[in-house]
C-alpha positions as semicolon CSV with decimal commas, in nm:
position;residue;x (nm);y (nm);z (nm)
1;M;1,559;1,607;-1,502
2;G;1,923;1,635;-1,395
3;H;2,045;1,315;-1,234
4;C;1,705;1,151;-1,268
5;V;1,695;0,887;-1,538
6;F;1,434;0,631;-1,630
7;L;1,593;0,288;-1,604
8;T;1,526;0,011;-1,850
9;L;1,471;-0,337;-1,712
10;A;1,816;-0,437;-1,841
11;A;1,976;-0,149;-1,652
12;L;1,796;-0,253;-1,334
13;F;1,922;-0,608;-1,369
14;S;2,270;-0,461;-1,409
15;L;2,218;-0,239;-1,102
16;A;2,109;-0,537;-0,896
17;S;2,390;-0,762;-1,015
18;T;2,672;-0,513;-0,969
19;Q;2,575;-0,368;-0,631
20;F;2,437;-0,677;-0,465
21;V;2,404;-1,050;-0,498
22;P;2,031;-1,068;-0,576
23;P;1,846;-1,078;-0,357
24;Y;2,063;-0,888;-0,111
25;T;1,980;-1,031;0,232
26;E;2,104;-0,982;0,585
27;D;2,068;-1,147;0,923
28;C;1,731;-1,092;1,085
29;R;1,727;-0,756;1,258
30;A;1,671;-0,720;1,632
31;E;1,617;-0,432;1,873
32;M;1,492;-0,198;1,599
33;Y;1,188;-0,092;1,804
34;P;1,111;0,170;1,919
35;P;1,211;0,299;1,572
36;K;1,547;0,471;1,556
37;G;1,863;0,496;1,350
38;P;1,917;0,535;0,976
39;T;1,618;0,321;0,869
40;F;1,375;0,550;1,055
41;R;1,294;0,882;0,889
42;G;1,016;0,988;1,125
43;G;0,672;0,937;1,271
44;V;0,345;1,004;1,093
45;S;0,096;1,281;1,177
46;W;-0,269;1,208;1,257
47;Y;-0,569;1,375;1,092
48;T;-0,943;1,327;1,135
49;V;-1,166;1,267;0,833
50;D;-1,523;1,354;0,929
51;L;-1,761;1,128;0,734
52;D;-2,053;1,352;0,838
53;L;-1,914;1,633;0,618
54;P;-2,000;1,654;0,247
55;P;-1,744;1,445;0,053
56;S;-1,590;1,754;-0,109
57;K;-1,505;1,898;0,236
58;R;-1,363;1,591;0,415
59;W;-1,001;1,623;0,308
60;A;-0,959;2,000;0,346
61;A;-0,740;1,992;0,659
62;V;-0,510;1,717;0,528
63;I;-0,467;1,879;0,185
64;S;-0,417;2,228;0,329
65;D;-0,123;2,091;0,530
66;K;0,018;1,873;0,250
67;K;-0,052;2,095;-0,051
68;T;0,314;2,172;-0,131
69;E;0,414;1,805;-0,108
70;L;0,118;1,695;-0,321
71;V;0,198;1,952;-0,591
72;S;0,560;1,827;-0,593
73;M;0,444;1,465;-0,619
74;V;0,206;1,532;-0,909
75;Q;0,477;1,729;-1,090
76;A;0,712;1,430;-1,058
77;I;0,446;1,205;-1,211
78;K;0,402;1,453;-1,498
79;D;0,780;1,465;-1,553
80;L;0,789;1,086;-1,582
81;A;0,490;1,092;-1,817
82;D;0,674;1,344;-2,037
83;D;0,970;1,103;-2,050
84;F;0,733;0,845;-2,199
85;V;0,549;1,084;-2,431
86;P;0,777;1,387;-2,481
87;S;0,519;1,586;-2,678
88;G;0,324;1,648;-2,359
89;R;0,017;1,491;-2,521
90;L;-0,025;1,243;-2,234
91;I;-0,074;1,518;-1,977
92;E;-0,313;1,695;-2,213
93;L;-0,512;1,373;-2,221
94;V;-0,501;1,356;-1,840
95;D;-0,626;1,712;-1,805
96;I;-0,910;1,666;-2,055
97;T;-1,020;1,303;-2,022
98;L;-0,964;1,209;-1,658
99;P;-1,182;1,487;-1,509
100;L;-1,469;1,325;-1,700
101;M;-1,370;0,996;-1,539
102;A;-1,417;1,145;-1,190
103;V;-1,788;1,181;-1,266
104;T;-1,812;0,804;-1,327
105;L;-1,655;0,700;-0,997
106;P;-1,883;0,560;-0,725
107;E;-1,977;0,787;-0,439
108;P;-1,812;0,938;-0,246
109;F;-1,482;0,903;-0,431
110;G;-1,535;1,136;-0,727
111;E;-1,667;1,416;-0,506
112;E;-1,378;1,371;-0,263
113;M;-1,130;1,403;-0,550
114;K;-1,302;1,722;-0,666
115;G;-1,262;1,865;-0,315
116;I;-0,894;1,769;-0,309
117;A;-0,840;1,938;-0,647
118;E;-1,014;2,253;-0,526
119;V;-0,811;2,285;-0,204
120;S;-0,477;2,193;-0,365
121;G;-0,521;2,391;-0,687
122;I;-0,414;2,082;-0,882
123;P;-0,625;2,004;-1,192
124;L;-0,886;1,737;-1,124
125;G;-0,749;1,507;-1,395
126;E;-0,410;1,499;-1,223
127;I;-0,573;1,411;-0,889
128;V;-0,756;1,126;-1,065
129;L;-0,423;1,012;-1,216
130;F;-0,263;1,018;-0,869
131;N;-0,543;0,791;-0,743
132;I;-0,521;0,553;-1,041
133;F;-0,151;0,497;-0,979
134;Y;-0,200;0,265;-0,684
135;E;-0,423;0,028;-0,876
136;V;-0,121;-0,076;-1,086
137;F;0,213;-0,001;-0,915
138;T;0,212;-0,117;-0,551
139;V;0,457;-0,377;-0,416
140;C;0,436;-0,469;-0,049
141;T;0,488;-0,714;0,235
142;S;0,195;-0,791;0,468
143;I;0,193;-1,028;0,768
144;V;-0,080;-1,135;1,009
145;A;0,044;-1,335;1,309
146;E;-0,118;-1,486;1,616
147;D;0,083;-1,482;1,937
148;S;0,078;-1,762;2,194
149;K;-0,202;-1,587;2,386
150;G;-0,432;-1,566;2,084
151;N;-0,372;-1,195;2,005
152;L;-0,358;-1,095;1,638
153;I;-0,081;-0,863;1,512
154;H;-0,080;-0,722;1,160
155;G;0,224;-0,555;1,006
156;R;0,302;-0,421;0,661
157;N;0,563;-0,242;0,452
158;L;0,415;-0,028;0,177
159;D;0,657;-0,034;-0,117
160;F;0,581;0,193;-0,410
161;G;0,751;0,347;-0,715
162;L;0,907;0,055;-0,904
163;F;1,042;0,163;-1,247
164;M;0,942;0,523;-1,166
165;G;1,261;0,717;-1,221
166;W;1,584;0,609;-1,052
167;D;1,778;0,899;-0,900
168;V;2,137;0,794;-0,976
169;K;2,295;1,054;-0,749
170;N;2,093;0,962;-0,439
171;K;2,040;0,593;-0,529
172;S;1,666;0,615;-0,470
173;W;1,336;0,597;-0,656
174;I;1,204;0,946;-0,735
175;I;0,837;0,866;-0,673
176;S;0,907;0,669;-0,354
177;E;1,093;0,969;-0,210
178;K;0,816;1,210;-0,313
179;L;0,556;0,992;-0,141
180;K;0,721;0,980;0,201
181;P;0,625;1,338;0,301
182;L;0,265;1,257;0,199
183;V;0,223;0,969;0,447
184;V;-0,054;1,043;0,698
185;N;-0,252;0,851;0,958
186;L;-0,627;0,904;0,930
187;D;-0,904;0,860;1,186
188;F;-1,235;0,829;0,999
189;K;-1,518;0,936;1,227
190;R;-1,896;0,945;1,214
191;N;-2,100;1,103;1,493
192;N;-1,765;1,179;1,654
193;Q;-1,694;0,804;1,689
194;T;-1,406;0,626;1,514
195;V;-1,530;0,403;1,231
196;F;-1,184;0,295;1,112
197;K;-0,824;0,416;1,097
198;S;-0,582;0,410;0,805
199;T;-0,230;0,489;0,694
200;N;-0,255;0,675;0,365
201;F;-0,098;0,915;0,120
202;A;-0,251;1,263;0,133
203;G;-0,462;1,312;-0,178
204;Y;-0,541;0,942;-0,218
205;V;-0,899;0,847;-0,129
206;G;-0,877;0,467;-0,143
207;M;-0,736;0,252;0,139
208;L;-0,429;0,027;0,131
209;T;-0,380;-0,019;0,507
210;G;-0,645;0,003;0,778
211;I;-0,800;-0,116;1,103
212;K;-1,156;-0,135;1,225
213;P;-1,072;-0,121;1,597
214;H;-1,151;-0,442;1,788
215;V;-1,303;-0,600;1,472
216;F;-1,047;-0,657;1,194
217;T;-0,731;-0,530;1,020
218;L;-0,682;-0,514;0,644
219;T;-0,403;-0,452;0,395
220;M;-0,392;-0,484;0,017
221;N;-0,098;-0,595;-0,199
222;E;-0,076;-0,585;-0,577
223;R;-0,098;-0,915;-0,765
224;F;0,092;-0,913;-1,091
225;S;-0,113;-1,059;-1,375
226;L;-0,146;-1,027;-1,752
227;D;-0,512;-0,950;-1,684
228;G;-0,400;-0,659;-1,468
229;G;-0,519;-0,322;-1,351
230;Y;-0,447;-0,148;-1,681
231;I;-0,713;-0,358;-1,854
232;G;-0,972;-0,296;-1,585
233;I;-0,911;0,079;-1,591
234;L;-0,935;0,089;-1,972
235;E;-1,261;-0,105;-1,953
236;W;-1,387;0,148;-1,698
237;I;-1,294;0,442;-1,922
238;F;-1,478;0,279;-2,213
239;G;-1,793;0,226;-2,009
240;N;-1,772;-0,123;-1,856
241;R;-1,806;-0,034;-1,487
242;D;-1,926;-0,348;-1,310
243;G;-1,588;-0,404;-1,139
244;M;-1,480;-0,237;-0,814
245;W;-1,156;-0,041;-0,771
246;M;-0,939;-0,242;-0,529
247;S;-0,866;0,042;-0,292
248;F;-1,228;0,161;-0,300
249;L;-1,337;-0,189;-0,200
250;T;-1,094;-0,198;0,095
251;R;-1,223;0,140;0,211
252;S;-1,585;0,027;0,173
253;V;-1,512;-0,289;0,373
254;L;-1,336;-0,093;0,647
255;E;-1,630;0,143;0,669
256;K;-1,922;-0,098;0,638
257;A;-1,826;-0,455;0,730
258;N;-1,893;-0,540;1,094
259;S;-1,709;-0,871;1,133
260;Y;-1,409;-1,065;1,006
261;E;-1,633;-1,308;0,819
262;E;-1,834;-1,030;0,654
263;A;-1,512;-0,857;0,547
264;K;-1,369;-1,185;0,413
265;N;-1,680;-1,260;0,208
266;R;-1,694;-0,914;0,052
267;L;-1,322;-0,917;-0,033
268;A;-1,350;-1,266;-0,186
269;Q;-1,669;-1,216;-0,387
270;T;-1,670;-0,859;-0,524
271;K;-1,570;-0,822;-0,890
272;L;-1,255;-0,607;-0,922
273;L;-1,084;-0,385;-1,177
274;A;-0,750;-0,550;-1,099
275;P;-0,620;-0,871;-0,939
276;A;-0,506;-0,830;-0,578
277;Y;-0,409;-0,990;-0,250
278;F;-0,619;-0,893;0,050
279;I;-0,454;-0,970;0,382
280;L;-0,713;-0,977;0,658
281;G;-0,679;-1,021;1,033
282;G;-0,966;-1,070;1,277
283;N;-1,009;-1,046;1,653
284;S;-1,024;-1,416;1,750
285;T;-0,788;-1,711;1,733
286;G;-0,733;-1,844;1,379
287;Q;-0,869;-1,529;1,215
288;G;-0,601;-1,433;0,967
289;C;-0,592;-1,499;0,594
290;I;-0,457;-1,412;0,250
291;I;-0,728;-1,386;-0,015
292;T;-0,576;-1,430;-0,363
293;R;-0,799;-1,260;-0,616
294;S;-0,835;-1,253;-0,991
295;R;-1,050;-0,971;-1,123
296;L;-1,356;-1,195;-1,117
297;L;-1,322;-1,436;-0,828
298;S;-1,129;-1,562;-0,529
299;L;-0,863;-1,814;-0,637
300;D;-0,745;-1,917;-0,291
301;V;-0,783;-1,833;0,079
302;L;-0,486;-1,926;0,298
303;E;-0,573;-1,907;0,668
304;I;-0,385;-1,922;0,995
305;D;-0,415;-2,282;1,115
306;L;-0,254;-2,351;1,451
307;K;-0,320;-2,728;1,421
308;L;-0,097;-2,727;1,113
309;G;0,161;-2,508;1,291
310;R;0,072;-2,210;1,070
311;W;0,064;-1,927;1,324
312;Y;0,112;-1,653;1,065
313;V;0,029;-1,579;0,701
314;L;0,266;-1,367;0,492
315;E;0,218;-1,215;0,147
316;T;0,449;-1,016;-0,079
317;N;0,339;-0,999;-0,445
318;Y;0,340;-1,360;-0,564
319;D;0,091;-1,645;-0,527
320;H;0,189;-1,835;-0,213
321;W;0,182;-2,169;-0,395
322;K;0,440;-2,048;-0,649
323;D;0,803;-1,944;-0,613
324;P;0,856;-1,567;-0,615
325;F;1,055;-1,406;-0,894
326;F;1,421;-1,478;-0,807
327;L;1,522;-1,110;-0,818
328;D;1,236;-1,014;-0,587
329;D;1,225;-1,275;-0,315
330;R;1,117;-1,085;-0,004
331;R;0,904;-1,381;0,107
332;T;1,188;-1,620;0,197
333;P;1,384;-1,379;0,421
334;A;1,061;-1,255;0,582
335;M;0,950;-1,611;0,662
336;K;1,296;-1,699;0,788
337;C;1,280;-1,408;1,033
338;M;0,924;-1,492;1,141
339;D;1,028;-1,853;1,206
340;Q;1,334;-1,738;1,399
341;T;1,117;-1,503;1,606
342;T;0,875;-1,788;1,701
343;Q;0,511;-1,758;1,800
344;T;0,606;-1,718;2,166
345;N;0,806;-1,403;2,094
346;I;0,598;-1,234;1,825
347;S;0,488;-0,882;1,921
348;L;0,465;-0,537;1,765
349;K;0,832;-0,497;1,854
350;T;0,953;-0,815;1,684
351;M;0,717;-0,767;1,387
352;Y;0,888;-0,433;1,328
353;D;1,225;-0,614;1,339
354;V;1,111;-0,852;1,063
355;L;0,986;-0,561;0,851
356;S;1,319;-0,383;0,906
357;T;1,529;-0,668;0,764
358;K;1,659;-0,625;0,407
359;P;1,524;-0,696;0,145
360;V;1,185;-0,689;0,323
361;L;1,295;-0,330;0,380
362;N;1,418;-0,192;0,047
363;K;1,452;0,126;-0,160
364;L;1,080;0,122;-0,244
365;T;0,963;0,107;0,118
366;T;0,778;0,426;0,208
367;Y;0,627;0,330;0,544
368;T;0,583;0,051;0,797
369;T;0,251;0,013;0,978
370;L;0,182;-0,203;1,283
371;M;-0,173;-0,282;1,394
372;Q;-0,311;-0,462;1,700
373;V;-0,682;-0,526;1,670
374;S;-0,754;-0,599;2,036
375;E;-0,613;-0,260;2,139
376;G;-0,750;-0,081;1,833
377;N;-0,399;0,052;1,770
378;L;-0,241;0,162;1,443
379;E;0,110;0,309;1,436
380;S;0,317;0,404;1,132
381;Y;0,675;0,505;1,059
382;I;0,837;0,655;0,749
383;R;1,130;0,439;0,640
384;D;1,467;0,468;0,470
385;C;1,693;0,188;0,350
386;P;2,059;0,291;0,366
387;N;2,305;0,128;0,125
388;P;2,374;-0,148;0,060
389;C;2,006;-0,201;-0,008
390;M;1,806;-0,374;-0,280
391;P;1,629;-0,137;-0,522
392;W;1,310;-0,341;-0,462
């Protein structure tokens, strides 16, 4: 794989300690919006997903446009898999076993994956693998804030690709770089009316970031746990299927829930394949929360509470009542910048500034999305993090 090597944890610690003082931080950014400069790679194209079409036909336009990039992405995953299991047996397993798994997925997800495989020419098992990835490897920062007029603003950085092949020459994560050309904005419509909007990766049928215009906004962050996504997926493969895939649940909630409270209850109470954080924003004052989930139940709900001076909630990938891992503290610099911004000055513009401040912005960051529920707006930008920059 040329300059691409798979780093051990020890090597990553060395990388962090020699290039930076972990965590590498900087003064809070300002005047970053509208997006420009070296941290901004480009805007994101919009596509319509017509929910009135048969599931196998819904993604045809997106995949037709992004076929080359999706093939490249899947090949990169296969290359990494071959690094783990050089005999190639792992990909054989993927091509034989995972297509059978597609049949077990709840509607409409299995049929949608079959349609994506057909249009892209990629074997179905590899499309299933691409969709499984996000249940176990996503690291993110999500913020819901209420401004002084009672408007809710929801921002997020989607960070992905940790431990997935460090490109020494370009000082970047291979999978993170492959994902950036796959970022799309999606307008899901029924009867020609918008049901919800999302920022997604082409070929991925679950939802990590979305808005139900004028009703609520929703993002999902991974929660690291020994009882993690791997276990839930293995249970699913072996026939125990009473848990819900995280990203399928977020999509179902975006499509079917009709209020903040309904969304909150479904996110808190549905059994999951993997632990997660759901970050939910509503359309009225005080409606913003972080739902900390185990696979079975809600462990905690932290809500915006203006009486307590809590005008925003912010989640990275660690329980809010515990200290984050010292080499991955994005929470402290993000909160510092939110506090410096103040409730009076929070806006889409200043939220983007916070999400542009290292290490909230890092080498894993693929995109930044900003959502404003009252306007029904979702806007996304593909990101870069020029050196010096934390690997995560």
